[in-house]
N, C-alpha and C positions, 0 to 999 in steps of 0.2 A: 504493500500499500504506500503510495507516495504521499509526501507532506504536502500540505496546503503551499499554494503559490505566495501566500501572504504571511508574514511573519507578526505574530502578535503575542502578547504576554497573557499568562493566566494566573490570577491571584485567587488563593483560597480564603473564603470568607469564614474566619475561624469561630465567629460566634455561632455558626451552624454545626461546629464539630461536636463529637461525643466527649463531654468533658469528664465521663468516668474512665476515659482511656485516652486522655490527651497526649500523653508521651508516644503511644503507638499511632495515634492520627497524625501527629507531626512527623513521626519517621516515614510513615507511608506516604504521605504526601510529598515529602522530601524526595524519597526514593522514586515516586512516580514522575517527576519532573515538573512539580508546580514551580512557577518563577519566583512567586513571593508569598508571603502570609500577610492577608489583610485583617487588621486588629481594629475592631469597632469599639471605642470608648464612649460610653453615654452616661450622663450624669442624672438623668430623671427629671430634667428641667428643661434643658434645650430640645430634648425629645422626651415624650412620655414613657421612658422605659430605661432600665438599666442593662448593660450588656457586659462585655468583658472588663477585667481589672488591670491595674497596674502589675500585680503580680502574675496575672496570665501572661501579659506582654513579657514581662523579664523571663518567665519560664521558657516561652517559645523562642525567645532571643537566645538563650543558653542551649538550646536543642538543635539549632540549624544555623548554618551560616548564610541561607538565603536572606535576601532583603526583607525588612517588615514594611508595610505600608499602614501606617497608623492614622486611623480616621477619627478626629477628634469632634464627637457631637456633644459638645459642652459649652457652657456659657462662660465667656470671658477666659478663653484659653490662656491669655497672657498671665493669668495669676498662677497657673501651674505649669506652664510650658517648660520650665527648667527641669522639673521632675522628669518629664518625657524625654526631653534632650538627652538628660544624663544616663537614661536607660537603653539608649539606642547607639548604633555604630553608624560610621560614615557609609553612605549607600542606601540607608534606610530613608523612607519618607514621612513627613507629617503633614497631613490635611487639616485645615481648619475651616470652618463656615464663616464667610465674611460678616454674616448678620449677626454672629454671636459675639462679635468684638467691637469696641467703640474704635479702635485704631488698627485693623488687620494688617496693614502694612509694616506696622512695628512689631508685631508677633512674627509675621513671616520673616522680618529681618533677623530677628533672633535665631530662627530655624536655620536661615542661609549662613550666618556667623558661626554656627556651631558646625558647619560642614555637612548638614543633613540637606536632603531634597525638599524644597518648599513647595506646597500644593494647596489648592483650595478646592472645596466641595461646593457644588452648586446644587441647590434644592430645586425640584420641578417648578415652584412657584417664583423662583429667583431669576430675573432677567439677566441675560448677558451683559447688556448695557451697563446695569448696576455695579457690575465688578470689572468693567474694562480696563480700567487703569491698572489693576491688580494683575491682570493677565500679563503685563510686562515683566513681572518680578517673579513669577513662579515657573516651575518647570512642568509641573502636571496640574490637569484640570479633571477633577472627579465628578462627572455628570451624574447626578442621581435619576434615575428613571422610574423611581418610586418614592413615596414620601418617607424620609429618613426615620428609622426607630424599631423597625420590626422586619424579620425575615418572612418570606413567603407572600410577598404582596404582589398585586397584579401591575403589570407594565402600563405607565401612562402615556398614551401615543402622542400627546401635545409636546413631548420632549424631543420629538424628531428634529423639529426646526432648530432647536437649541445646539443639537449635535451639529447640523448643517452649517449653522452660523460659526460655531467655534472652529469647526475644520477650515473654514475660509480664513479665519483670523490667525490660525497657526501658521499659515504660509509666510506672514509677516513678522511673527513673534516665536520667541524661543519656548515653545511649550508643546506637551503631548496631551492627548485627550483619552480618557478612561472611562469605562463603563461600570456603573454599579447600580444593581437592582434588577430582579427578574430576567437575568441573563439566560436566554435559551440559546439552542444552536442556531436557530434561524436569525438571531439577532447579530452572532458572530459572523454568520455568513453575508449579512447585509452590510454591517458596519465595519468590519475588518477591511474590505476593498475600499471603503470610503476614507479610511485613514485612522480609524480608532486604534490606539495603541495597545490597549490591554482591557481585560474583562475581569470583574470580581465574579467568582463562581460561588453560589450557594446552594439552596436546596432545590432550585429549578433543574440544575444540571449536574451537580457534583455530589452533594451530600444526601445520605439516606436511600440511596438507590441499590443497596445490596449487591454491588459489583465492586471489584478492586478499582481504587482510584487510579491505578496505572492505565487499565483498560479504559476508563472514561476519559483520561487526559489524552491517551494516544488516539482515541476516535476522534476527539475535537482537533487535534493538531492535523489530523489527516482527511478532514472534510473536504469534500470537493467544492472548493472555492475559486 
C-alpha cells in the first residue's frame, strides 16, 4: 500500500485515552507512529469542563520524546504560563485562546522567549479578522471545528470558510494550520490537499475502536488522497 501523496501530521488527543492504562497508551501510540501528543488543559471556567492535569502532561512528557501540543483552554493563561513552560521541552507547542487573555501577544511572547512553539486556538465563533495581527507572531493556528470543552461533538460546517481564509493568509505569513475536533477520514482527505498541516485525532477516528493504533494510523497515512 502506497503512502498518501500529501504529508500531514497526526496528533493523538490524549483526553480520549484510557487513563487506567496511560503508560500503555503512550507507548502504543508512540510505537504506532503518532507525530505528537495533544494535551487539553481545561479549568472549568473558560470551558465548562475539566480535562487533563499538569501531572498528566509531565507524565506523558517523561514517557516519550515525541513533541507535545499543549492546548490551554483556561482563563488568563498569563497567570500560569510559566508552570507550563517549565514542564516542556524545545519543540513542544503551547496554544492559547486569544479571548481568554487581556494581552495575548504578551503571553505568546513568553512562549517564544522560552524557545517553545507559539500557537493560537480559534473557536468556531471567533472571526479570523479578530486575531489577524496575532497571526504574524505565531507558528501554528489550531482551528476548532467544534465548540471547545468536550470530546465526541459534531462538526460545525460553517468553519469551512475559516479554514479557506486562513490557508490563503498563510501564503504571506509564517504559520501552519491544524485541525481540532470531529476529525474523520473524509476531513483529512478534503483538507490535507488544501494545505492543512495536521489533524488532532480523538474518538471519531482513533480512540475506542478496538483496533491496534498502528493499524489505524497506517490506514490513515495510506489513504487514497
